[in-house]
C-alpha positions in Angstrom: 11.0 -26.0 -4.2 14.5 -26.5 -3.7 15.1 -27.0 -7.3 13.4 -23.6 -8.0 15.8 -21.7 -5.7 18.7 -23.8 -7.3 17.9 -22.6 -10.5 18.0 -19.2 -9.1 21.5 -19.3 -8.6 21.9 -19.9 -12.2 20.3 -16.3 -13.5 21.9 -14.0 -15.2 22.3 -10.7 -13.5 23.2 -7.5 -14.3 25.2 -5.8 -11.7 24.1 -2.3 -12.5 21.0 -0.5 -12.1 19.3 0.2 -15.6 16.2 2.9 -16.3 14.5 2.2 -19.7 11.6 4.8 -21.5 8.4 2.7 -22.1 7.7 4.6 -25.6 3.9 2.8 -25.6 2.5 -0.3 -23.5 0.5 -2.7 -25.7 -3.1 -1.8 -25.5 -2.7 1.8 -25.0 -5.0 3.7 -27.6 -2.9 6.8 -27.9 0.3 9.1 -27.3 0.2 10.4 -23.6 1.4 13.9 -22.0 3.9 12.1 -19.8 6.8 9.8 -19.9 7.0 6.6 -18.2 9.6 4.3 -17.3 10.4 1.1 -15.6 13.3 -1.5 -14.8 15.1 -2.6 -11.8 17.5 -0.9 -9.4 20.0 -3.5 -7.7 19.9 -3.1 -4.2 22.7 -5.8 -3.2 25.1 -6.4 -6.2 26.8 -9.1 -4.0 23.7 -11.0 -3.1 21.8 -10.1 -6.6 19.1 -8.8 -5.6 17.0 -6.2 -7.5 13.5 -4.4 -6.9 11.4 -4.0 -9.7 9.5 -0.3 -10.4 7.4 1.3 -12.7 7.6 5.5 -13.2 5.1 7.5 -14.4 6.3 11.6 -14.5 3.7 13.9 -13.9 0.6 15.1 -16.6 1.2 18.3 -16.4 1.6 21.6 -18.9 3.4 23.4 -16.8 6.9 23.9 -16.1 6.2 23.8 -11.8 8.6 21.2 -10.1 6.3 18.7 -9.4 6.5 16.3 -6.3 8.1 13.0 -6.1 5.5 10.2 -4.5 6.8 6.7 -3.8 3.8 4.1 -3.5 4.2 0.9 -1.4 1.5 -1.9 -1.3 1.5 -4.5 1.8 0.3 -7.8 1.9 3.3 -8.1 3.0 4.3 -9.7 -0.1 1.8 -8.1 -2.7 2.5 -5.9 -5.6 2.6 -2.7 -6.0 2.6 -2.8 -10.0 -0.9 -5.1 -10.1 -2.0 -3.2 -7.1 -1.0 0.4 -6.8 -0.3 1.0 -10.6 -3.0 -0.7 -12.6 -6.2 -1.1 -9.8 -5.4 1.8 -7.8 -3.7 5.3 -8.9 -2.3 4.7 -11.5 -2.6 6.4 -15.0 -3.9 3.1 -17.1 -6.3 0.1 -15.9 -7.1 -3.2 -18.5 -10.4 -2.9 -20.2 -12.4 -5.7 -20.8 -11.1 -5.8 -25.1 -7.7 -5.5 -23.9 -6.9 -2.2 -24.3 -5.6 0.3 -21.9 -8.1 2.6 -20.4 -7.0 6.0 -19.1 -7.7 6.4 -15.5 -9.2 10.3 -14.7 -7.9 10.3 -11.3 -4.7 9.4 -11.7 -2.5 10.5 -9.3 0.4 11.8 -11.7 -2.0 14.6 -12.1 -0.2 15.9 -9.1 3.0 14.4 -8.7 6.0 11.7 -10.3 5.0 8.7 -9.2 7.1 5.8 -8.7 5.7 2.2 -7.4 7.8 -0.2 -6.5 7.6 -4.1 -6.1 9.0 -4.8 -2.7 10.6 -6.3 -1.0 12.6 -9.1 -3.2 10.3 -12.4 -4.3 7.2 -9.8 -4.7 6.0 -9.5 -8.5 9.3 -8.9 -10.8 11.9 -8.2 -7.8 14.2 -10.9 -7.4 17.2 -12.0 -5.6 19.9 -14.8 -7.0 20.6 -15.5 -3.5 18.5 -18.2 -2.6 19.2 -17.9 1.4 17.7 -14.6 0.9 13.9 -15.9 0.6 13.8 -17.4 3.6 12.6 -16.0 6.7 12.8 -12.1 5.1 11.7 -9.3 7.7 10.6 -5.9 8.6 13.9 -4.3 9.0 15.6 -5.6 5.5 12.8 -4.6 3.6 13.0 -1.0 5.0 16.8 -1.3 4.1 16.7 -2.7 1.1 13.9 0.4 0.3 16.3 2.7 1.3 18.9 1.6 -1.2 16.1 1.8 -3.6 15.3 5.3 -3.0 19.1 6.3 -3.4 20.5 4.4 -6.2 17.2 5.5 -8.1 18.0 8.8 -7.9 21.0 8.4 -8.9 20.1 7.2 -12.1 17.2 9.7 -12.4 19.4 12.9 -10.5 16.9 15.2 -12.2 14.1 14.5 -9.3 16.6 14.9 -6.5 15.3 18.3 -5.7 11.7 17.5 -5.7 9.8 17.3 -2.6 9.7 13.8 -1.7 6.2 11.7 -0.3 5.9 8.2 0.7 2.3 6.4 1.0 1.0 3.6 0.8 -1.6 1.0 2.5 -2.4 -1.9 4.9 0.7 -3.7 5.7 2.6 -0.6 4.4 1.9 0.8 7.6 5.1 -1.1 8.5 7.2 -0.3 5.5 7.1 3.1 5.1 7.2 4.5 8.6 10.6 2.1 9.3 11.7 3.2 5.5 10.7 7.1 6.6 12.9 6.9 9.2 16.1 5.6 7.5 15.7 8.6 5.6 15.5 10.6 8.5 18.8 9.1 10.0 20.8 8.8 6.5 19.6 13.2 6.2 21.5 13.5 9.2 24.5 12.0 8.2 27.2 14.5 7.2 28.6 14.8 2.8 25.7 13.0 1.9 22.8 14.1 -0.5 19.4 14.9 1.7 16.3 13.0 0.2 13.8 15.7 0.8 11.2 13.8 2.6 8.5 16.2 3.3 5.5 13.6 4.6 3.8 10.5 4.9 0.7 9.1 4.2 -0.5 5.6 5.4 -4.1 4.2 3.9 -5.7 1.5 6.5 -2.7 0.8 7.8 -1.6 -2.1 10.0 0.4 -0.4 12.6 -0.5 -2.2 15.8 -1.9 -5.5 15.7 -3.9 -4.9 19.2 -5.8 -2.0 17.9 -5.6 -1.8 13.9 -7.3 -4.8 13.1 -10.2 -5.3 15.8 -13.4 -5.3 13.9 -16.0 -7.1 15.5 -17.7 -3.6 17.0 -17.5 -1.8 12.9 -19.0 -5.4 11.4 -21.7 -5.6 14.4 -22.6 -1.6 13.6 -23.1 -2.7 10.1 -25.4 -5.2 10.8 -23.1 -7.6 9.6 -22.8 -10.1 12.8 -25.0 -10.8 15.3 -25.2 -10.0 18.9 -24.0 -14.0 20.0 -21.1 -13.2 17.5 -19.8 -9.8 18.5 -20.3 -11.1 22.2 -17.7 -14.1 21.4 -15.6 -11.7 19.5 -15.0 -9.9 22.9 -15.3 -13.0 25.1 -13.3 -15.9 22.7 -11.5 -14.9 20.1 -11.0 -11.4 18.6 -9.3 -10.5 15.4 -6.0 -9.4 17.0 -5.8 -13.0 18.9 -6.8 -14.9 16.0 -3.6 -13.4 14.2 -1.5 -13.9 16.5 -2.4 -17.4 16.9 -1.4 -17.7 12.9 1.8 -15.9 13.3 2.7 -18.1 16.1 1.7 -21.5 14.6 -1.2 -21.9 18.3 -4.2 -22.0 16.1 -6.8 -22.8 18.8 -10.4 -24.4 18.2 -12.0 -21.9 19.6 -10.4 -19.0 17.4 -11.5 -21.5 14.7 -15.0 -21.6 15.9 -15.6 -17.7 16.4 -14.4 -16.7 12.8 -15.8 -19.4 11.1 -18.8 -17.9 12.4 -18.3 -14.6 11.7 -17.4 -15.7 8.2 -20.8 -17.6 8.0 -22.6 -14.7 9.0 -20.8 -11.7 6.8 -21.2 -14.0 3.9 -18.0 -14.5 3.0 -18.4 -17.8 1.1 -21.4 -16.0 -1.0 -19.4 -13.3 -1.9 -19.0 -10.2 0.9 -15.6 -9.2 1.5 -14.4 -8.1 4.7 -11.9 -5.8 2.5 -15.2 -4.2 1.4 -18.8 -4.3 2.5 -20.1 -3.1 -0.5 -18.9 -4.9 -3.3 -20.9 -7.4 -5.7 -18.9 -10.1 -6.4 -17.4 -11.3 -9.7 -19.4 -13.6 -11.8 -17.4 -13.5 -15.0 -16.5 -16.7 -16.2 -12.8 -16.0 -16.8 -10.1 -18.6 -16.3 -7.6 -16.3 -15.6 -6.4 -16.8 -11.8 -6.7 -14.1 -9.3 -4.0 -13.5 -6.5 -2.8 -15.7 -4.1 -1.3 -15.7 -0.5 1.6 -18.1 0.4 2.0 -19.8 3.7 0.7 -19.2 7.1 0.3 -15.6 5.8 -1.5 -16.7 3.2 -4.2 -18.6 5.8 -4.0 -15.3 8.0 -5.1 -13.4 4.4 -7.7 -16.2 3.2 -9.5 -16.5 6.0 -9.8 -12.9 7.4 -9.3 -10.5 4.2 -11.4 -12.3 1.7 -11.0 -8.8 -0.6 -13.4 -7.7 -2.7 -13.6 -4.2 -4.7 -16.0 -1.7 -5.7 -16.5 -1.1 -9.1 -15.2 -3.6 -11.2 -15.2 -6.6 -9.2 -13.1 -8.5 -12.7 -10.2 -5.9 -12.7 -8.1 -8.3 -11.0 -8.4 -10.9 -13.3 -7.7 -8.8 -16.5 -4.6 -7.4 -15.0 -3.2 -10.9 -13.8 -3.9 -11.6 -17.8 -2.1 -8.3 -19.1 0.9 -8.7 -16.8 1.7 -11.9 -17.7 1.7 -11.5 -21.0 5.4 -11.5 -23.2 4.8 -8.5 -24.8 3.5 -6.4 -21.7 6.9 -8.0 -20.0 8.9 -7.0 -22.2 7.2 -3.3 -23.0 7.9 -3.0 -19.3 11.5 -4.6 -19.4 10.3 -6.9 -17.0 11.3 -10.5 -16.0 14.6 -10.0 -18.1 16.2 -12.8 -15.8 13.3 -15.3 -16.6 11.4 -16.4 -13.7 10.8 -19.5 -12.8 6.7 -18.6 -12.0 4.4 -16.2 -13.6 3.8 -12.7 -12.1 1.1 -12.8 -9.4 -0.7 -10.3 -7.1 0.8 -11.6 -4.1 2.0 -15.1 -5.1 5.8 -15.5 -4.4 9.0 -17.2 -3.0 9.3 -14.9 -0.2 8.8 -16.4 3.4 8.1 -13.4 5.8 8.7 -13.8 9.2 5.3 -13.7 10.8 6.7 -12.3 13.9 6.8 -9.1 12.3 2.9 -9.0 12.6 3.5 -8.5 16.2 5.6 -5.5 16.4 3.9 -1.8 17.3 4.8 1.0 14.3 2.7 3.4 16.3 6.4 4.8 18.4 7.8 4.9 14.6 5.6 7.0 13.6 5.6 9.4 17.0 9.0 9.8 16.1 8.7 10.9 12.7 6.5 13.6 14.0 8.8 14.5 16.3 11.3 14.7 13.6 9.2 17.3 12.0 7.5 14.7 9.6 3.7 14.8 9.0 1.6 12.0 9.0 -1.7 11.6 7.4 -3.7 8.3 8.6 -6.3 7.7 6.4 -9.0 5.1 6.2 -11.9 3.6 3.4 -15.5 3.7 6.2 -16.4 0.4 4.5 -13.4 -1.7 5.2 -13.6 -4.3 8.3 -10.4 -5.4 7.6 -8.7 -2.3 9.5 -11.3 -0.5 10.5 -11.6 3.4 10.4 -12.7 3.2 13.8 -9.0 1.7 15.1 -7.0 3.8 12.9 -8.9 6.8 14.8 -7.9 5.1 18.0 -4.6 5.4 16.8 -4.7 9.1 15.7 -5.9 10.3 18.9 -3.5 8.4 21.3 -0.5 9.4 19.1 -2.0 13.5 19.6 -2.7 12.7 23.2 1.0 11.1 24.2 2.8 14.2 22.0 0.9 16.8 23.4 -0.4 17.9 20.1 -3.7 20.3 19.9 -6.9 19.9 17.5 -6.4 22.1 15.1 -9.6 21.6 13.4 -13.1 20.2 14.7 -13.9 17.3 13.6 -15.6 17.0 10.4 -16.7 16.5 7.2 -14.1 17.4 4.1 -15.4 17.9 0.5 -14.6 16.2 -3.1 -16.1 18.8 -5.5 -19.3 19.5 -3.7 -19.7 15.9 -2.3 -18.8 15.0 1.1 -15.4 13.2 0.9 -15.3 11.8 4.3 -14.7 13.0 7.9 -11.3 14.4 9.3 -9.2 16.3 12.0 -6.1 17.6 12.6 -3.6 18.2 15.2 -0.4 20.0 15.6 1.6 23.2 17.6 1.3 26.4 17.5 4.3 28.0 15.7 6.5 30.7 17.1 5.0 33.5 14.0 1.4 32.2 15.6 0.4 29.9 12.6 -0.6 27.1 13.4 2.0 23.6 11.9 -0.3 20.4 11.6 1.7 17.2 12.2 -1.0 14.9 12.2 -4.1 14.4 10.3 -7.0 11.5 10.6 -9.3 11.5 7.7 -11.9 8.9 7.0 -12.8 8.6 2.9 -16.7 7.9 2.5 -17.7 4.5 0.4 -14.3 3.7 0.3 -13.0 0.3 1.3 -9.7 -1.4 1.9 -8.0 0.0 -1.4 -9.0 3.6 -0.9 -8.2 5.0 -4.4 -9.9 2.1 -6.3 -12.9 2.3 -4.5 -13.1 6.3 -4.1 -10.9 7.5 -6.6 -12.5 11.4 -6.9 -12.0 11.7 -3.5 -9.1 10.0 -3.3 -7.3 12.5 -5.7 -8.7 15.1 -3.6 -6.9 14.0 -0.2 -3.6 13.4 -2.5 -3.7 16.7 -3.6 -4.0 18.0 -0.2 -1.1 15.8 1.3 1.2 16.8 -1.4 0.4 20.6 -1.2 0.6 20.7 2.2 -3.1 21.9 2.9 -5.9 20.9 4.6 -8.7 18.7 3.0 -11.6 21.0 1.8 -13.8 22.0 4.2 -17.4 23.3 3.3 -18.4 27.0 2.7 -20.3 28.4 5.6 
């Protein structure tokens, strides 16, 4: 590791950010009707820090001004390029024959989409200062992401007037609210160009470790654990205590026994993932590596996440292979400093401060609502990692604390002619008599931890409502 850090100091580094168009990606079968760009934005020239991004313009035949949406995956330490762009809501995914398959539910049907590999040490993003990789934290992530946005808009000034949205999932429940808070403060400064932040959306978000991750009742109600195991979760060790022990290096035999029992009953070793209770396991004999996690946080993910996906359970292997091809990296203008490791979903050199897991982000979300920034909290209903029950509790508590009134009854929303999930909105009456929505909670039917991948049509319908500021479709009575 020391040799690796030493070698970082000798990488060539360009002191300016740069934007590069992508004429075509390897495997892309035909020309598309939108432009693609990728490259690096420098966030700290003195340290040699740069974040990699992939940007796709909105696919539209009209001249209307589309919104701009920034997407972040969580981890902490997982790639928005691999997950968000190529697995979830981007325009392409790698097929079995090496070609790129067009995603009919890509979010760039509704918005310009900007995927950022953040923080440094994730995917192709990097720093030339070895100390940066040691005990990175949420505050530094938010500050770097703010610099990224401001510098990126300088590189793409034609998008400065766009309505701007922030969204992501899982540990992005930490990233996005803290970034949004910095943007709100930035916009209050004199003599600055404000960023047109309109709203944020958090999918299956980690917001408060004492609430978000408690999954015992959820697993029991789905028949995945026994009465006895549920009792042990409630009396000996629950998910919150489990994660906190790992974060503080205080692992107890009691927690170990309880969660080994949970894993056995759920069937983790035979292919059932807590991130998705429905998906069959990948049976491919491919030797391509799957994503991995690093350090103590890696142990947390291995024991609790045991991630699986609906649809094609082998897609992550194809993405791993695709993004490590030299011709793909060249087309993406990525890995220009020749990093001494391969691209990976979640394995990188960054050491994240585990104590950040203890941070309660709910007050930050409440402050954003008080500043007039609407918030969408959504959850896949097959995710036991961060169950919908817990996100709903948080949404209800925020509404009560802020004295928001229910603007709708709790009930189903529709994706085309099918129930897409269940939802409720909260807000306040405006002076002109029209209600103003500040907080929306929504479940996504059949979705797991990665909602746009597991329920793509429903996710696109939800995203369309999010960026247009309109209610989720309700059934006609």
